[in-house]
C-alpha positions in Angstrom: 11.0 -19.2 3.6 7.5 -19.0 4.0 5.6 -18.9 7.2 2.0 -19.9 7.5 -0.6 -19.8 10.2 -4.0 -21.3 10.3 -6.9 -19.8 12.1 -10.7 -21.3 11.5 -9.5 -23.3 8.5 -8.0 -20.0 6.6 -4.7 -19.1 6.0 -2.3 -16.1 6.4 0.9 -16.2 4.4 4.0 -13.9 5.0 7.0 -14.0 3.0 10.2 -13.4 4.5 13.4 -11.9 2.7 11.9 -8.5 2.0 8.9 -9.7 0.1 6.6 -8.6 3.1 3.0 -10.2 3.5 0.6 -11.7 1.1 -2.6 -9.8 0.4 -3.6 -12.5 -1.7 -7.0 -14.6 -1.1 -6.6 -16.0 2.3 -5.1 -13.6 4.3 -6.7 -13.4 7.8 -5.8 -11.6 11.0 -3.2 -13.3 13.4 -4.6 -14.7 16.6 -3.0 -12.4 19.3 -1.9 -9.8 17.5 1.3 -8.0 19.1 2.6 -11.4 20.4 5.9 -12.4 18.7 5.8 -15.6 16.2 8.3 -18.1 17.2 11.7 -17.9 15.7 11.1 -14.2 14.8 13.5 -11.5 16.1 11.5 -8.7 14.2 8.2 -8.7 15.9 7.9 -5.9 18.4 5.8 -6.7 21.4 4.2 -3.5 22.6 3.5 -3.2 26.4 -0.2 -3.2 25.9 -0.7 -4.9 22.5 -3.8 -4.0 20.4 -6.1 -6.8 19.0 -6.6 -6.6 15.1 -10.2 -6.0 14.2 -12.2 -8.8 12.1 -10.8 -8.8 8.5 -13.2 -7.1 6.0 -16.4 -6.9 7.9 -19.5 -7.1 5.6 -20.6 -3.7 6.3 -17.0 -2.3 6.3 -16.4 1.5 5.3 -13.2 3.6 5.1 -14.7 5.3 8.1 -14.8 2.4 10.2 -11.3 1.2 9.0 -9.8 4.5 10.3 -11.7 4.2 13.4 -10.4 0.7 14.0 -6.9 2.0 13.4 -7.3 4.5 16.1 -5.9 7.9 16.5 -2.7 6.4 18.3 -2.3 3.0 16.8 0.8 1.0 18.6 0.4 -2.4 17.0 4.1 -2.2 15.6 7.2 -0.3 16.3 6.5 2.4 13.7 4.5 4.1 16.3 7.7 5.1 18.4 8.8 7.8 16.1 5.9 8.8 13.9 4.0 12.2 14.3 1.0 11.2 12.4 -1.0 8.1 11.1 -1.4 8.4 7.4 -4.7 6.6 6.2 -5.3 7.6 2.9 -6.7 10.3 0.7 -9.0 10.9 -2.3 -12.5 9.5 -3.6 -14.1 6.8 -1.5 -15.7 5.4 -4.7 -12.6 5.8 -6.7 -12.2 3.5 -9.8 -8.4 3.8 -9.4 -6.2 3.2 -6.5 -2.7 4.1 -6.1 -0.7 2.2 -3.5 2.8 3.3 -2.4 5.4 2.2 0.2 4.8 4.1 3.3 4.9 8.0 4.4 7.9 10.1 4.4 8.6 13.4 6.3 6.0 15.7 4.7 3.2 13.0 5.0 4.4 12.4 8.6 3.7 16.1 9.3 0.6 16.7 7.5 -1.0 13.0 7.9 -1.9 13.1 4.1 -0.1 10.5 1.7 1.9 11.9 -1.4 2.3 15.7 -0.4 6.2 15.9 -0.7 8.2 16.1 -3.8 7.4 12.6 -4.9 3.5 13.3 -4.1 3.9 16.3 -6.3 5.3 14.6 -9.1 2.6 12.0 -8.7 0.0 14.5 -9.0 1.6 16.1 -12.1 1.7 12.6 -13.6 -2.0 12.0 -13.0 -3.2 15.4 -13.9 -1.1 16.2 -17.0 -1.3 12.4 -18.4 -5.1 12.5 -18.2 -5.4 16.0 -19.6 -3.0 14.9 -22.6 -5.0 11.8 -23.2 -8.4 13.6 -23.1 -9.6 11.9 -19.8 -11.4 13.9 -17.5 -9.9 13.1 -14.2 -7.6 14.8 -11.7 -5.7 13.4 -8.7 -8.7 14.0 -6.4 -10.9 11.5 -8.5 -8.6 8.5 -7.4 -7.6 7.0 -4.3 -4.2 7.1 -2.6 -2.8 5.1 0.2 0.3 3.2 1.4 1.4 -0.3 2.4 2.3 1.1 6.0 0.5 3.9 7.7 3.2 5.3 9.8 6.6 6.8 8.6 9.5 4.2 8.9 12.5 5.7 10.8 15.0 7.6 8.1 12.5 6.2 5.2 13.7 2.8 5.5 12.0 0.0 3.8 9.3 -1.4 6.1 9.9 -4.7 7.8 7.8 -7.8 7.0 5.9 -7.6 10.4 5.0 -4.1 10.0 3.7 -4.6 6.5 1.7 -7.7 7.7 -0.2 -5.6 10.5 -0.7 -2.6 8.6 -1.6 -4.7 5.4 -4.6 -5.9 7.0 -6.1 -2.4 6.9 -4.9 -2.0 3.5 -6.7 -5.1 2.4 -10.0 -3.7 4.0 -9.5 -0.4 2.3 -9.0 -2.2 -1.2 -11.9 -4.4 -0.4 -14.0 -1.5 0.7 -13.3 0.7 -2.3 -13.4 -2.2 -5.0 -11.7 -0.1 -7.9 -11.7 -1.3 -11.3 -7.9 -1.2 -11.1 -4.9 -0.8 -8.7 -1.5 0.8 -9.3 1.4 -0.4 -7.0 4.0 2.2 -7.0 7.6 0.8 -6.3 8.9 -2.6 -5.4 7.5 -2.5 -1.8 4.2 -2.0 -2.8 4.4 -4.4 -5.7 6.0 -7.3 -3.2 3.4 -6.9 -0.9 0.3 -7.0 -3.0 1.7 -9.7 -5.3 3.6 -11.7 -2.8 6.6 -11.8 -4.9 10.2 -11.3 -4.8 10.5 -9.5 -8.3 11.4 -5.8 -8.6 9.7 -3.4 -10.7 11.5 -3.8 -13.9 10.6 -7.3 -13.8 6.8 -6.7 -13.2 6.0 -3.6 -15.2 4.7 -3.5 -18.7 2.1 -6.1 -18.0 -1.0 -6.7 -16.2 -1.5 -8.8 -12.9 -4.1 -9.2 -10.5 -4.8 -8.6 -6.8 -7.6 -11.1 -6.0 -9.8 -10.3 -8.9 -9.0 -6.8 -9.6 -6.2 -5.9 -12.4 -3.2 -4.5 -11.1 -0.3 -2.7 -12.7 3.1 -1.9 -11.6 5.2 1.1 -12.1 8.1 3.0 -10.7 7.7 5.1 -7.4 7.7 8.8 -8.1 10.5 9.1 -5.8 12.7 6.9 -8.0 11.7 9.1 -10.9 13.0 12.2 -9.2 16.5 11.2 -9.7 18.1 12.9 -12.5 19.6 9.9 -14.5 16.2 7.7 -14.8 15.1 9.4 -17.9 14.2 5.9 -19.2 12.2 5.1 -16.3 10.2 8.3 -16.5 9.2 7.6 -20.0 8.2 4.2 -19.2 6.4 5.3 -16.1 4.1 7.6 -18.1 3.5 4.9 -20.8 2.4 2.6 -17.9 -0.1 5.5 -16.6 -1.4 6.0 -19.9 -2.3 2.5 -20.2 -3.9 2.4 -16.9 -5.8 5.4 -17.1 -7.5 4.2 -20.8 -8.0 0.8 -19.1 -10.1 2.4 -16.2 -11.7 5.3 -17.8 -12.3 4.5 -21.5 
């Protein structure tokens, strides 16, 4: 089922069934953010709903986006148990952006994406692969963020309405940085960015596009930490090699 709304002649699309929201061209803020959509039992109505700012202002910056989110965003239910908002980290002029699903426990504590075990593996993947391939970059040269900025309880998958609201800030981040390529880490990020129901195994190994920016899908580092995923580890390293050479050669 696909839910469409129109605002000033432009379209916002949200795909149900776990596919989340669409960050494809045409995404626009919902009118009356914080007000439940008719027929949806998922949307959380805060006591003082916060409006979403205009999407992708012409003079946008990462600092402005972070300021628009605020220090105590309460636009969706994820605010209820989070400790810190996890905005993003890295080079604001990065040629490569990694997008994950959402913060975990360590990220929620520190306010920085990918700092737990999965984050340490991502750092090793970036730094070691770049070194072996003779590409002079490290993790600090890329930008890393998530589909949602607050930790979902018990690390559950974010709900479609949570991804829709937070996704508007992710949209602005990507439009502000305008990287040469994007890497979607895991199925949640891939489904959100590509508006698809396909999983990683069907999406990886080939190029996609988010708007006009090339995008590659690979496994989330947390999935690679499982001991039985040796084939996935090899495939992820191959994906990363392809990605780094495309961006930096």
